[in-house]
Structure formats: C-alpha cells, structure tokens
C-alpha positions in Angstrom: 1.2 45.3 -60.2 -2.1 45.3 -58.2 -5.3 43.8 -59.4 -8.5 44.5 -57.4 -11.7 42.6 -56.7 -14.4 44.2 -54.8 -17.4 42.6 -53.0 -20.1 43.6 -53.9 -18.9 44.2 -57.5 -20.3 47.7 -57.5 -18.3 48.7 -54.5 -15.0 50.5 -54.4 -11.8 50.9 -52.5 -9.2 53.7 -52.2 -5.5 53.3 -53.2 -2.9 55.7 -52.1 0.5 56.1 -54.0 3.2 58.3 -52.6 7.0 58.4 -51.9 9.1 59.8 -49.0 9.8 63.1 -50.9 6.1 63.5 -51.7 7.0 64.1 -55.4 4.4 61.5 -55.9 1.3 61.8 -53.8 -1.9 60.4 -55.4 -5.2 58.9 -54.3 -7.3 56.6 -56.7 -10.6 55.2 -56.5 -10.3 51.5 -57.4 -13.3 49.3 -58.6 -13.8 45.7 -59.3 -11.4 44.4 -62.1 -9.1 47.4 -61.9 -5.3 46.8 -62.4 -2.6 49.3 -61.7 1.2 49.5 -61.5 3.3 51.2 -58.9 7.0 51.4 -59.8 8.1 52.8 -56.5 7.0 54.3 -53.1 4.2 53.3 -50.7 0.8 52.0 -51.8 -1.6 51.5 -48.9 -5.2 50.6 -49.8 -8.5 50.4 -48.0 -12.1 49.4 -48.8 -15.1 51.6 -48.3 -16.9 50.7 -45.0 -19.6 48.7 -46.9 -17.4 46.7 -49.1 -14.6 44.1 -49.0 -11.5 44.6 -51.0 -9.2 41.8 -52.4 -5.8 42.8 -53.8 -3.8 40.4 -55.9 -0.3 41.8 -56.3 2.8 40.6 -58.1 6.2 41.8 -59.2 7.1 42.3 -62.8 10.1 43.3 -64.8 13.6 42.0 -65.3 14.6 42.7 -61.6 12.0 41.7 -59.1 13.0 42.7 -55.7 10.6 42.6 -52.7 12.1 45.4 -50.6 9.2 46.3 -48.2 9.8 49.1 -45.9 7.1 50.7 -43.7 6.5 54.4 -43.9 8.3 55.9 -40.9 5.2 58.0 -40.2 3.0 54.9 -39.7 5.6 52.7 -38.1 3.7 52.7 -34.8 0.9 50.6 -36.3 3.0 47.5 -36.0 2.8 47.9 -32.2 -1.0 47.5 -32.4 -0.9 44.0 -34.1 -1.4 42.1 -30.8 -4.4 44.3 -29.9 -6.0 43.4 -33.2 -5.4 39.7 -32.7 
C-alpha cells in the first residue's frame, strides 16, 4: 500500500505499475492524499519537475514478505549510485 503526499499540495507525481510479462502495464497520476495498493510487480514513482513527492509504504495482509527485486531492464541504475552521492 502506498500513500502519497505532494508539496505543494496541488502538485502531482506519476506512479507506474507493471510486471515482467507486461500483463499489467499502467501509469497513474498521483496527488496529495492518494492511497493505492499494488499486489505484485514493479511500482516506480516520480514527482513532476516542480514538486516534491513523499511516499509512505507498508505491507498488508496475512503474509507480508518484502521480496524486492530490481527490474532487469533498469538494473544498470545501481551502478550510478556513487555518481549521485
């Protein structure tokens, strides 16, 4: 479950939601106070260039496993972490 806060409050972000098979491949505009649930797949997010996006996420349900796995297509981004720092 993701809950969003945006600064300023009339700003927005973009949330992608897709899986490896691309049987799910959606994009959503998220605004301040929105809450969504992603039962599977990848869910990267970003803010508009003029806004700050805060995401509070948590696991729900009887079985709560944190099984993070990067999308193979974007695995190279990890190699850029030292450049950003």
